[in-house]
Each structure stands twice: as structure tokens, then as C-alpha cells.
The first five atom37 places (N, CA, C, CB, O) and aatype in JSON, in Angstrom:
{
  "aatype": [12, 10, 8, 10, 0, 7, 10, 10, 3, 6, 10, 6, 1, 15, 6, 14, 0, 1, 0, 0, 19, 0, 9, 10, 6, 7, 15, 10, 15, 1, 1, 15, 10, 6, 6, 5, 7, 0, 13, 17, 1, 0, 19, 3, 10, 18, 18, 19, 15, 1, 11, 0, 14, 14, 6, 0, 16, 5, 0, 19, 6, 19, 0, 14, 19, 10, 0, 19, 0, 15],
  "atom_mask": [
    [1, 1, 1, 1, 1],
    [1, 1, 1, 1, 1],
    [1, 1, 1, 1, 1],
    [1, 1, 1, 1, 1],
    [1, 1, 1, 1, 1],
    [1, 1, 1, 0, 1],
    [1, 1, 1, 1, 1],
    [1, 1, 1, 1, 1],
    [1, 1, 1, 1, 1],
    [1, 1, 1, 1, 1],
    [1, 1, 1, 1, 1],
    [1, 1, 1, 1, 1],
    [1, 1, 1, 1, 1],
    [1, 1, 1, 1, 1],
    [1, 1, 1, 1, 1],
    [1, 1, 1, 1, 1],
    [1, 1, 1, 1, 1],
    [1, 1, 1, 1, 1],
    [1, 1, 1, 1, 1],
    [1, 1, 1, 1, 1],
    [1, 1, 1, 1, 1],
    [1, 1, 1, 1, 1],
    [1, 1, 1, 1, 1],
    [1, 1, 1, 1, 1],
    [1, 1, 1, 1, 1],
    [1, 1, 1, 0, 1],
    [1, 1, 1, 1, 1],
    [1, 1, 1, 1, 1],
    [1, 1, 1, 1, 1],
    [1, 1, 1, 1, 1],
    [1, 1, 1, 1, 1],
    [1, 1, 1, 1, 1],
    [1, 1, 1, 1, 1],
    [1, 1, 1, 1, 1],
    [1, 1, 1, 1, 1],
    [1, 1, 1, 1, 1],
    [1, 1, 1, 0, 1],
    [1, 1, 1, 1, 1],
    [1, 1, 1, 1, 1],
    [1, 1, 1, 1, 1],
    [1, 1, 1, 1, 1],
    [1, 1, 1, 1, 1],
    [1, 1, 1, 1, 1],
    [1, 1, 1, 1, 1],
    [1, 1, 1, 1, 1],
    [1, 1, 1, 1, 1],
    [1, 1, 1, 1, 1],
    [1, 1, 1, 1, 1],
    [1, 1, 1, 1, 1],
    [1, 1, 1, 1, 1],
    [1, 1, 1, 1, 1],
    [1, 1, 1, 1, 1],
    [1, 1, 1, 1, 1],
    [1, 1, 1, 1, 1],
    [1, 1, 1, 1, 1],
    [1, 1, 1, 1, 1],
    [1, 1, 1, 1, 1],
    [1, 1, 1, 1, 1],
    [1, 1, 1, 1, 1],
    [1, 1, 1, 1, 1],
    [1, 1, 1, 1, 1],
    [1, 1, 1, 1, 1],
    [1, 1, 1, 1, 1],
    [1, 1, 1, 1, 1],
    [1, 1, 1, 1, 1],
    [1, 1, 1, 1, 1],
    [1, 1, 1, 1, 1],
    [1, 1, 1, 1, 1],
    [1, 1, 1, 1, 1],
    [1, 1, 1, 1, 1]
  ],
  "atom_positions": [
    [[-156.95, 180.99, 116.36], [-158.09, 180.44, 116.42], [-158.96, 181.54, 117.25], [-157.96, 179.03, 117.02], [-160.17, 181.34, 117.4]],
    [[-158.4, 182.59, 117.71], [-159.05, 183.67, 118.41], [-160.04, 184.51, 117.55], [-158.0, 184.57, 118.96], [-160.96, 185.13, 118.06]],
    [[-159.77, 184.49, 116.06], [-160.47, 184.84, 115.11], [-161.93, 184.24, 115.0], [-159.73, 184.61, 114.08], [-162.99, 184.84, 114.86]],
    [[-161.66, 182.77, 115.12], [-162.97, 181.87, 114.94], [-163.96, 181.93, 116.2], [-162.52, 180.26, 114.71], [-165.17, 181.7, 116.19]],
    [[-163.13, 182.31, 117.32], [-164.21, 182.64, 118.09], [-165.1, 183.86, 118.16], [-163.81, 182.52, 119.08], [-166.3, 183.96, 118.42]],
    [[-164.19, 184.74, 117.86], [-164.95, 186.43, 117.46], [-166.31, 185.88, 116.48], [0.0, 0.0, 0.0], [-167.47, 186.21, 116.73]],
    [[-165.97, 185.14, 115.54], [-167.19, 185.12, 114.57], [-167.79, 184.33, 114.95], [-167.1, 184.92, 113.25], [-168.87, 184.56, 114.42]],
    [[-167.97, 183.09, 115.82], [-168.94, 182.69, 116.34], [-170.01, 183.41, 117.18], [-168.5, 181.92, 116.84], [-171.22, 183.21, 117.09]],
    [[-169.21, 184.56, 118.28], [-169.86, 185.65, 118.89], [-170.82, 186.46, 117.77], [-168.71, 186.6, 119.53], [-172.02, 186.62, 117.98]],
    [[-170.32, 186.83, 116.86], [-170.9, 187.29, 115.82], [-171.91, 186.68, 115.21], [-170.14, 187.49, 115.09], [-172.74, 187.34, 114.6]],
    [[-171.99, 185.31, 115.28], [-172.82, 184.38, 114.93], [-174.17, 184.41, 115.97], [-172.0, 183.05, 114.93], [-175.34, 184.11, 115.71]],
    [[-173.86, 184.67, 116.64], [-174.63, 184.48, 118.09], [-175.74, 185.91, 117.91], [-173.28, 184.62, 119.77], [-176.93, 185.82, 118.19]],
    [[-175.24, 186.9, 117.5], [-175.43, 188.14, 117.55], [-176.69, 188.74, 116.43], [-174.04, 188.69, 117.34], [-177.71, 189.42, 116.52]],
    [[-176.02, 188.14, 115.51], [-176.42, 188.47, 114.27], [-177.94, 187.86, 113.43], [-175.22, 188.09, 113.59], [-177.85, 186.92, 112.64]],
    [[-178.95, 188.37, 113.65], [-180.04, 187.9, 113.01], [-179.8, 187.41, 111.75], [-180.95, 188.78, 112.96], [-179.99, 186.2, 111.61]],
    [[-179.41, 188.09, 110.71], [-178.94, 187.56, 109.34], [-178.26, 186.35, 109.24], [-178.1, 188.42, 108.75], [-178.58, 185.44, 108.47]],
    [[-176.91, 186.32, 110.36], [-176.17, 185.23, 110.5], [-177.08, 184.02, 110.34], [-175.45, 185.27, 111.76], [-177.27, 183.22, 109.42]],
    [[-177.58, 184.16, 111.61], [-178.7, 183.01, 112.14], [-179.44, 182.39, 111.08], [-179.85, 183.62, 113.11], [-179.47, 181.18, 110.82]],
    [[-180.26, 183.7, 110.26], [-181.19, 183.3, 109.18], [-180.32, 182.43, 108.32], [-181.85, 184.56, 108.37], [-180.68, 181.3, 107.99]],
    [[-178.88, 183.06, 107.85], [-178.4, 182.17, 106.78], [-177.5, 180.81, 106.94], [-177.67, 183.0, 106.0], [-177.09, 180.12, 106.01]],
    [[-177.28, 180.59, 108.3], [-176.7, 179.3, 108.82], [-178.04, 178.36, 109.17], [-175.68, 179.6, 110.25], [-177.73, 177.24, 109.57]],
    [[-179.33, 178.59, 109.08], [-180.21, 177.87, 109.02], [-180.46, 177.45, 107.81], [-181.08, 178.31, 109.53], [-180.55, 176.24, 107.62]],
    [[-180.64, 178.37, 106.71], [-180.81, 177.69, 105.37], [-179.62, 176.94, 104.99], [-181.11, 178.68, 104.26], [-179.67, 176.0, 104.19]],
    [[-178.56, 177.33, 105.55], [-177.42, 176.1, 105.13], [-177.8, 175.04, 105.63], [-175.95, 176.21, 105.59], [-177.94, 174.09, 104.85]],
    [[-178.02, 174.89, 106.7], [-178.06, 173.36, 107.53], [-179.36, 172.81, 107.18], [-177.95, 173.41, 109.34], [-179.53, 171.64, 107.52]],
    [[-180.45, 173.47, 106.49], [-181.8, 173.09, 105.77], [-181.28, 172.57, 104.3], [0.0, 0.0, 0.0], [-181.92, 171.67, 103.75]],
    [[-180.4, 172.99, 103.8], [-180.21, 172.78, 102.57], [-179.24, 171.29, 102.34], [-179.58, 174.14, 102.05], [-179.31, 170.44, 101.46]],
    [[-178.14, 171.44, 103.78], [-177.33, 170.25, 103.92], [-177.99, 169.12, 104.66], [-176.08, 170.59, 104.58], [-177.32, 168.1, 104.8]],
    [[-179.1, 169.14, 105.13], [-179.56, 167.98, 105.4], [-180.29, 166.9, 104.38], [-180.3, 168.3, 106.31], [-180.55, 165.71, 104.53]],
    [[-180.49, 167.77, 103.32], [-181.06, 167.2, 102.19], [-179.89, 166.4, 101.13], [-181.84, 168.44, 101.46], [-180.14, 165.94, 100.02]],
    [[-178.78, 166.4, 101.72], [-177.66, 165.93, 100.99], [-177.57, 164.55, 101.68], [-176.31, 166.89, 101.08], [-178.23, 164.14, 102.64]],
    [[-176.46, 163.84, 100.89], [-176.07, 162.73, 101.52], [-174.74, 163.15, 102.21], [-175.97, 161.53, 100.54], [-174.19, 164.18, 101.82]],
    [[-174.31, 162.54, 103.03], [-173.3, 162.71, 104.2], [-171.89, 162.59, 103.16], [-173.47, 161.3, 105.65], [-170.84, 163.16, 103.45]],
    [[-172.02, 161.9, 102.14], [-170.64, 162.23, 101.29], [-170.8, 163.63, 100.61], [-170.34, 161.03, 100.02], [-169.76, 164.19, 100.26]],
    [[-172.07, 164.29, 100.37], [-172.09, 165.14, 99.69], [-171.9, 166.59, 100.79], [-173.32, 164.9, 98.8], [-171.46, 167.69, 100.45]],
    [[-172.28, 166.27, 101.92], [-171.92, 167.2, 102.95], [-170.74, 167.51, 103.17], [-172.29, 166.89, 104.0], [-170.29, 168.66, 103.21]],
    [[-170.0, 166.25, 103.36], [-168.49, 166.31, 103.63], [-167.69, 166.91, 102.45], [0.0, 0.0, 0.0], [-166.65, 167.54, 102.65]],
    [[-168.36, 166.64, 100.87], [-167.58, 167.56, 99.88], [-167.55, 168.67, 100.26], [-168.01, 167.67, 98.62], [-166.46, 169.19, 100.5]],
    [[-169.0, 169.55, 100.46], [-169.09, 170.8, 100.73], [-168.06, 171.19, 101.77], [-170.4, 171.08, 101.09], [-167.36, 172.18, 101.56]],
    [[-167.9, 170.42, 103.0], [-167.15, 171.38, 104.25], [-165.48, 171.26, 103.63], [-167.36, 170.5, 106.28], [-164.51, 171.99, 103.88]],
    [[-165.58, 170.22, 102.88], [-164.01, 170.19, 102.32], [-163.76, 171.46, 101.31], [-163.69, 168.63, 101.39], [-162.84, 172.26, 101.49]],
    [[-164.69, 171.55, 100.2], [-164.61, 172.78, 99.69], [-164.44, 174.19, 100.74], [-165.84, 172.82, 98.89], [-163.67, 175.11, 100.44]],
    [[-165.21, 174.18, 101.91], [-165.27, 175.37, 102.51], [-163.63, 175.41, 103.12], [-166.59, 175.43, 103.66], [-162.87, 176.38, 103.06]],
    [[-163.44, 174.54, 103.49], [-162.14, 174.44, 104.01], [-160.96, 174.69, 103.21], [-162.01, 173.29, 104.49], [-160.0, 175.28, 103.7]],
    [[-160.94, 174.27, 101.95], [-159.83, 174.55, 101.05], [-160.1, 176.07, 100.66], [-159.8, 173.5, 99.73], [-159.13, 176.75, 100.34]],
    [[-161.29, 176.6, 100.66], [-161.45, 178.01, 100.51], [-161.13, 178.96, 101.34], [-162.49, 178.25, 100.33], [-160.38, 179.88, 100.99]],
    [[-161.75, 178.85, 102.83], [-161.27, 179.48, 103.77], [-160.3, 179.59, 104.54], [-161.75, 179.46, 104.22], [-159.85, 180.57, 105.13]],
    [[-159.94, 178.41, 104.5], [-159.13, 178.01, 105.88], [-157.61, 177.44, 105.28], [-160.1, 176.58, 106.91], [-156.68, 177.21, 106.05]],
    [[-157.53, 177.3, 104.15], [-156.26, 176.38, 103.92], [-155.43, 177.64, 103.04], [-156.64, 174.62, 102.89], [-155.92, 178.69, 102.61]],
    [[-154.51, 177.33, 102.97], [-153.31, 178.68, 102.34], [-153.7, 178.28, 100.78], [-151.04, 178.45, 102.82], [-152.88, 178.72, 99.97]],
    [[-154.86, 177.47, 100.17], [-154.7, 177.5, 98.71], [-155.98, 178.66, 98.52], [-154.9, 175.78, 97.86], [-156.38, 178.99, 97.4]],
    [[-156.48, 179.14, 99.65], [-157.63, 180.33, 99.1], [-156.8, 181.15, 98.28], [-158.42, 181.39, 100.37], [-155.59, 181.35, 98.39]],
    [[-157.68, 181.62, 97.38], [-157.13, 182.73, 96.52], [-157.09, 184.2, 97.25], [-158.05, 182.82, 95.18], [-158.03, 184.4, 98.03]],
    [[-156.31, 185.03, 97.13], [-156.17, 186.28, 97.92], [-157.23, 187.09, 97.85], [-155.09, 187.04, 97.57], [-157.88, 187.1, 96.81]],
    [[-157.59, 187.92, 98.92], [-158.72, 188.68, 99.13], [-158.53, 190.11, 98.4], [-158.97, 188.81, 100.67], [-157.62, 190.91, 98.59]],
    [[-159.69, 190.23, 97.47], [-159.69, 191.24, 96.37], [-159.05, 192.57, 97.21], [-161.38, 191.51, 95.68], [-159.11, 192.87, 98.4]],
    [[-158.48, 193.17, 96.16], [-157.82, 194.46, 96.99], [-159.02, 195.59, 96.33], [-155.75, 194.9, 96.5], [-159.71, 195.41, 95.32]],
    [[-159.0, 196.42, 96.96], [-159.73, 197.42, 96.53], [-159.55, 198.43, 95.8], [-160.07, 197.8, 97.21], [-158.73, 199.27, 96.16]],
    [[-160.39, 198.6, 94.41], [-159.97, 199.31, 93.29], [-159.53, 200.97, 93.89], [-161.3, 199.24, 92.11], [-160.15, 201.44, 94.85]],
    [[-158.69, 201.57, 93.37], [-158.15, 202.84, 93.51], [-159.02, 203.77, 92.59], [-156.62, 202.84, 93.16], [-158.97, 203.61, 91.37]],
    [[-159.81, 204.75, 93.17], [-160.26, 205.5, 92.31], [-159.61, 206.34, 91.45], [-160.91, 206.01, 92.8], [-158.67, 206.84, 92.07]],
    [[-159.65, 206.76, 90.3], [-159.21, 208.04, 89.76], [-159.67, 208.6, 89.17], [-158.44, 208.16, 89.28], [-160.48, 208.22, 88.32]],
    [[-159.25, 210.02, 89.45], [-160.03, 211.05, 89.19], [-160.38, 211.24, 87.23], [-159.14, 212.38, 89.98], [-159.6, 210.62, 86.51]],
    [[-161.28, 211.88, 86.7], [-161.5, 211.69, 85.45], [-160.78, 212.68, 84.54], [-162.84, 211.69, 85.27], [-160.96, 213.83, 84.93]],
    [[-160.06, 212.6, 83.51], [-159.19, 213.42, 82.96], [-160.02, 213.95, 81.88], [-157.91, 212.79, 82.56], [-160.69, 213.35, 81.04]],
    [[-159.76, 215.54, 82.13], [-160.45, 216.43, 81.09], [-159.84, 216.79, 79.88], [-160.76, 217.61, 81.61], [-158.66, 217.13, 79.97]],
    [[-160.3, 216.8, 78.89], [-159.99, 217.06, 77.46], [-159.94, 218.56, 77.56], [-161.11, 216.45, 76.33], [-160.86, 219.31, 77.91]],
    [[-158.22, 218.99, 77.06], [-158.21, 220.4, 76.79], [-158.69, 220.75, 75.11], [-156.62, 220.93, 77.16], [-158.38, 219.94, 74.24]],
    [[-159.16, 221.54, 74.88], [-159.8, 222.05, 73.6], [-158.33, 222.96, 72.87], [-161.43, 223.23, 74.04], [-157.77, 223.88, 73.46]],
    [[-157.94, 222.44, 71.54], [-156.87, 223.12, 71.18], [-157.3, 224.17, 70.25], [-155.88, 222.26, 70.66], [-156.47, 224.95, 69.76]]
  ]
}
């Protein structure tokens, strides 16, 4: 739960995060309560539950192979 508290602190300090939340809240306010609930359930499944897909791993950079003239 400590991690979530850190995210909330970041939200309070971050102008882009506050702007994004305002856009999200505006969009959700035009939806029914049923649609809002479905949205938050989807967020819960993706970010909170163990059903979330694993985070992408960073691709390993490979040096180009030079052809040798024969």
C-alpha cells in the first residue's frame, strides 16, 4: 500500500498527471455509473490483480554483424 501512497504524492506534484486525471474524470462524468464501474473494474484487472500481463522487458541491443569479404 505504501507504493500507492507514493503514486498519490506524485499525482499532487505533477502537472501532467493532474491534467490527465482531469481529462479522465471529465470523460467518465459523461458515462453511466454502470460504464464507470466497468472502466474501474478493467483498470483493477490490469493494474492491481495478478491477472495483469507481465511488464515488458527491455530489448537487448545487439551489435551489428559485419560481413567479411572472401
